[in-house]
C-alpha positions in Angstrom: 66.3 31.8 4.8 68.2 33.2 1.8 65.1 34.0 -0.2 63.2 35.7 2.5 66.2 37.7 3.8 67.0 38.8 0.2 63.4 39.8 -0.5 63.2 41.9 2.7 66.6 43.5 2.0 65.5 44.3 -1.5 62.9 46.6 0.0 65.4 48.2 2.3 68.0 48.7 -0.4 65.5 50.6 -2.7 64.6 53.0 0.1 68.3 53.5 1.2 69.3 54.1 -2.5 66.9 57.0 -2.7 67.9 58.4 0.7 71.7 58.0 0.9 72.8 57.2 -2.6 73.5 54.0 -4.6 77.2 53.6 -4.0 77.1 53.5 -0.2 74.4 50.7 -0.4 76.5 48.8 -2.9 79.6 48.9 -0.8 77.6 48.0 2.3 76.3 45.0 0.6 79.8 43.7 -0.2 80.9 44.3 3.4 77.9 42.3 4.7 79.0 39.4 2.5 82.5 39.2 4.0 81.7 36.6 6.7 79.7 34.3 4.4 82.4 32.1 2.9 84.2 31.7 6.3 81.0 30.7 8.0 80.5 28.0 5.4 84.1 26.8 5.8 83.8 26.4 9.5 80.1 25.6 10.0 79.8 22.8 12.6 76.1 22.2 11.9 73.2 23.1 9.5 72.2 25.9 11.9 75.4 27.7 11.0 74.7 27.1 7.3 71.3 28.8 7.6 73.0 31.6 9.5 75.5 32.0 6.7 72.7 32.2 4.1 71.2 35.0 6.1 74.3 37.1 5.4 74.2 36.0 1.7 70.6 37.0 1.4 71.2 40.5 2.9 74.3 41.0 0.8 72.5 40.0 -2.4 69.5 42.2 -1.6 71.8 45.2 -1.1 74.2 44.7 -4.0 72.0 43.3 -6.7 69.1 45.7 -6.1 71.6 48.6 -6.2 73.2 47.5 -9.5 69.8 47.2 -11.1 68.9 50.8 -9.9 72.3 52.1 -11.1 71.9 50.6 -14.6 68.4 52.1 -14.8 69.9 55.5 -13.9 72.6 55.2 -16.5 70.7 53.7 -19.4 67.9 56.3 -19.6 64.4 55.7 -21.0 65.5 54.5 -24.5 67.7 51.5 -23.4 66.3 50.4 -20.0 65.3 47.0 -21.4 68.7 46.4 -23.0 70.5 47.3 -19.8 68.3 45.0 -17.7 68.8 42.1 -20.2 72.6 42.6 -20.1 72.6 42.8 -16.3 70.5 39.7 -15.8 72.6 37.8 -18.4 75.8 38.7 -16.8 74.6 37.7 -13.3 73.4 34.3 -14.3 76.5 33.7 -16.5 78.6 34.4 -13.4 76.5 32.0 -11.3 77.0 29.2 -13.9 80.8 29.8 -14.2 81.1 29.9 -10.4 79.3 26.6 -10.1 81.6 25.0 -12.6 84.7 26.4 -10.9 83.7 25.4 -7.4 82.7 22.0 -8.6 86.1 21.5 -10.2 87.9 22.6 -7.1 85.8 20.4 -4.8 86.4 17.4 -7.1 90.2 17.8 -7.1 90.5 18.8 -3.4 87.7 18.7 -0.7 84.2 19.9 -0.2 85.5 22.3 2.5 87.2 24.7 2.8 89.0 25.0 -0.6 85.9 25.8 -2.8 84.9 28.7 -0.6 88.2 30.5 -1.0 86.8 31.3 -4.4 84.0 33.2 -2.7 86.5 35.1 -0.6 88.3 36.2 -3.8 85.0 37.2 -5.5 83.8 39.2 -2.5 87.1 41.0 -2.2 87.2 41.9 -5.8 83.6 43.1 -5.7 84.3 45.3 -2.6 87.4 46.8 -4.1 85.8 47.5 -7.5 82.8 49.1 -5.8 85.0 51.4 -3.7 87.6 52.3 -6.4 85.8 52.2 -9.7 82.0 52.6 -9.2 80.7 56.1 -9.3 77.5 57.4 -7.7 74.6 57.5 -10.1 71.9 59.2 -8.0 72.6 62.5 -9.7 71.6 60.9 -13.0 68.2 60.2 -11.5 68.0 63.7 -10.1 68.8 65.2 -13.6 66.1 63.0 -15.2 63.6 64.0 -12.5 64.0 67.7 -13.4 62.8 67.0 -16.9 60.2 64.4 -16.0 56.7 65.2 -17.0 53.8 63.9 -14.9 53.8 61.9 -11.6 54.4 63.0 -8.1 58.0 63.8 -7.3 57.7 63.4 -3.6 56.1 60.3 -2.0 56.4 58.7 1.4 57.7 55.1 1.5 54.2 54.0 2.6 52.8 55.7 -0.6 55.4 54.0 -2.8 54.7 50.6 -1.3 50.9 51.1 -1.8 51.4 52.1 -5.4 53.7 49.3 -6.3 51.6 46.7 -4.5 48.0 47.6 -5.4 47.1 51.2 -6.1 48.9 51.9 -9.4 47.6 49.5 -12.1 50.9 49.4 -14.0 53.2 49.0 -11.0 51.0 46.5 -9.2 50.5 44.4 -12.3 54.3 44.2 -12.7 54.7 43.3 -9.0 52.2 40.4 -9.1 53.7 39.1 -12.4 57.2 39.2 -10.8 55.9 37.2 -7.7 54.2 34.6 -9.9 57.3 34.3 -12.2 59.5 33.4 -9.2 56.7 31.3 -7.8 56.8 29.0 -10.8 60.6 29.1 -10.7 60.6 27.8 -7.1 58.1 25.1 -8.1 60.3 24.1 -11.1 63.4 23.6 -9.0 61.4 21.7 -6.3 59.0 19.5 -8.3 60.4 19.0 -11.8 63.2 16.7 -10.7 60.7 14.5 -8.9 58.7 14.3 -12.2 61.8 13.4 -14.1 62.8 10.7 -11.6 59.2 9.3 -11.7 59.6 8.9 -15.4 62.6 6.8 -14.9 65.4 9.2 -16.0 68.8 8.8 -14.5 70.8 11.5 -12.6 72.7 12.6 -15.7 69.5 13.2 -17.7 67.9 15.0 -14.7 71.0 17.3 -14.4 70.9 18.0 -18.1 67.2 19.0 -17.9 67.9 21.2 -14.9 70.5 23.1 -16.9 68.3 23.7 -20.0 65.9 26.1 -18.3 68.4 28.6 -16.8 70.6 28.4 -19.9 67.8 29.4 -22.2 66.6 32.0 -19.7 70.0 33.6 -19.3 71.1 33.7 -22.9 67.7 34.8 -24.3 67.7 37.9 -22.1 70.4 39.4 -24.4 67.7 39.6 -27.0 64.4 40.1 -25.0 65.6 43.1 -23.0 66.5 45.2 -26.0 63.4 43.9 -27.8 61.2 45.4 -25.1 62.8 48.8 -25.9 61.6 48.6 -29.5 58.2 46.9 -29.3 57.1 47.8 -25.8 56.8 46.1 -22.4 53.2 44.9 -22.1 53.1 42.5 -25.0 56.3 40.8 -24.0 55.2 40.4 -20.4 51.8 39.0 -21.2 53.2 36.6 -23.9 56.1 35.6 -21.6 53.8 34.6 -18.8 51.6 32.6 -21.2 54.7 30.9 -22.7 55.8 29.9 -19.2 52.4 28.4 -18.5 52.5 26.4 -21.7 56.0 25.2 -20.9 55.0 24.0 -17.5 52.0 22.2 -19.1 54.3 20.5 -21.6 56.5 19.2 -18.8 53.7 17.8 -16.8 52.1 16.2 -19.9 55.4 14.6 -21.1 56.8 11.2 -20.2 60.3 11.3 -21.7 63.5 13.4 -22.1 62.5 15.1 -25.3 59.1 16.4 -24.0 60.7 17.5 -20.7 63.4 19.4 -22.7 60.9 21.2 -24.9 58.9 22.3 -21.8 62.1 23.6 -20.2 63.0 25.5 -23.3 59.6 27.2 -23.4 59.8 28.0 -19.6 63.2 29.5 -20.0 62.1 31.5 -23.1 59.0 32.8 -21.3 61.0 33.8 -18.2 63.6 35.6 -20.4 60.7 37.6 -22.0 59.4 38.9 -18.7 62.4 39.1 -16.3 64.3 42.1 -17.7 61.1 43.6 -19.1 59.4 43.8 -15.7 62.3 45.8 -14.3 62.4 48.1 -17.3 58.6 48.7 -16.9 59.2 49.8 -13.2 61.7 52.3 -14.5 59.3 53.6 -17.1 56.4 54.2 -14.7 58.0 55.3 -11.4 59.1 58.9 -11.0 62.9 59.1 -11.0 62.9 60.6 -7.4 61.4 57.5 -5.9 62.2 54.9 -8.6 64.8 53.0 -6.5 62.1 52.6 -3.8 59.7 51.3 -6.3 62.3 48.8 -7.6 62.8 47.7 -4.0 59.1 47.0 -3.5 58.9 45.1 -6.8 61.9 43.0 -5.9 60.4 42.3 -2.4 57.3 40.8 -4.0 59.3 39.1 -6.8 61.7 37.3 -4.5 59.1 36.3 -2.0 57.7 34.3 -4.9 60.5 31.7 -4.3 59.2 31.0 -0.8 55.6 31.2 -1.8 56.1 28.8 -4.7 58.1 26.3 -2.7 55.5 26.2 0.1 52.4 26.2 -2.2 53.8 23.5 -4.5 54.9 21.4 -1.6 51.6 21.6 0.3 49.5 20.8 -2.8 51.8 18.0 -3.9 51.5 16.4 -0.4 47.8 16.7 -0.5 46.9 15.9 -4.1 50.0 14.7 -5.9 52.7 16.2 -8.1 50.6 16.7 -11.3 47.9 18.8 -9.6 50.5 21.0 -7.9 52.2 21.7 -11.2 48.9 22.3 -13.0 48.0 24.8 -10.3 51.2 26.8 -10.8 50.6 26.7 -14.6 47.1 28.2 -14.1 48.4 30.9 -11.7 51.1 31.8 -14.3 48.5 32.1 -17.1 46.3 34.1 -14.8 49.2 36.5 -14.0 49.5 37.2 -17.7 45.7 37.9 -17.9 46.1 40.4 -15.0 48.8 42.3 -16.9 46.7 42.2 -20.1 43.7 43.7 -18.3 45.3 46.1 -15.8 48.4 47.4 -17.4 48.8 50.2 -19.9 51.8 50.2 -22.2 54.4 52.1 -20.0 57.2 52.4 -22.6 57.5 56.1 -23.4 57.5 57.1 -27.1 
């Protein structure tokens, strides 16, 4: 529910950011989030939990997509990768710290409602900060558009969708790489713990392994985003997809903690190489006047990868076993890198 609603809202957020401005969409996203913690506090059944996740997905789609677009507006062509790396690092660091805080609160009090009051505080702070301190950045994109050379300045939403999905080699290559990146992420969260448990690891070891991948991914983005500004986008994306594929292969071939840890390090490093770089590449290619819409289309396909990965891995695992499912995802990840290598031109402007 969360992944699909977030993916669809990403698409809407991009279009609205181009039409009504960034700040209004950002504030709207925080307003949508207001019921979420209260629904979880008082949820009488799992149906209510799913309903609450719908609000969270819509809110995340509006707020996170808009912050990405605003940073692209502010950073300019020379530092887009660095801005995306810092943005993604800050987001995942906040997720980790929130998990630690809510866990500590739950351990010392109860599972409900006390931990969710933290969410109320965060949402309130986000809403107030967006209203009082965030300034509209659409005019930055308009200024950049006036000096932009090449590309069509006016496109319909249908045309933007077509370009970002299949028609433009650069944009479509980025979209498919984003989808496959999140596809293998969904697989990793669903199947890797089963592989670890099958190897006889206890819960503490499984938890430690689960933390390695996002920790490497989050921290390495501080380096990889800025690196793409200096060395270009294409090489990092291709190499990152292939490093991910190797990391997945190392996990499925291993039988103990050390091998699993090495595979997770490679998977996290590869993801860090592609995650901020893909967003920066969209900013390089798309015309500033419809750039937010292009980011929305990309994020639609990228976040649908979570659902596709979970379903695909689950179906293949049920039919053929865990190892074939993981090897299939590794092959798809490697193939996505080949698609970028073949179809994509280096979009980083000199």
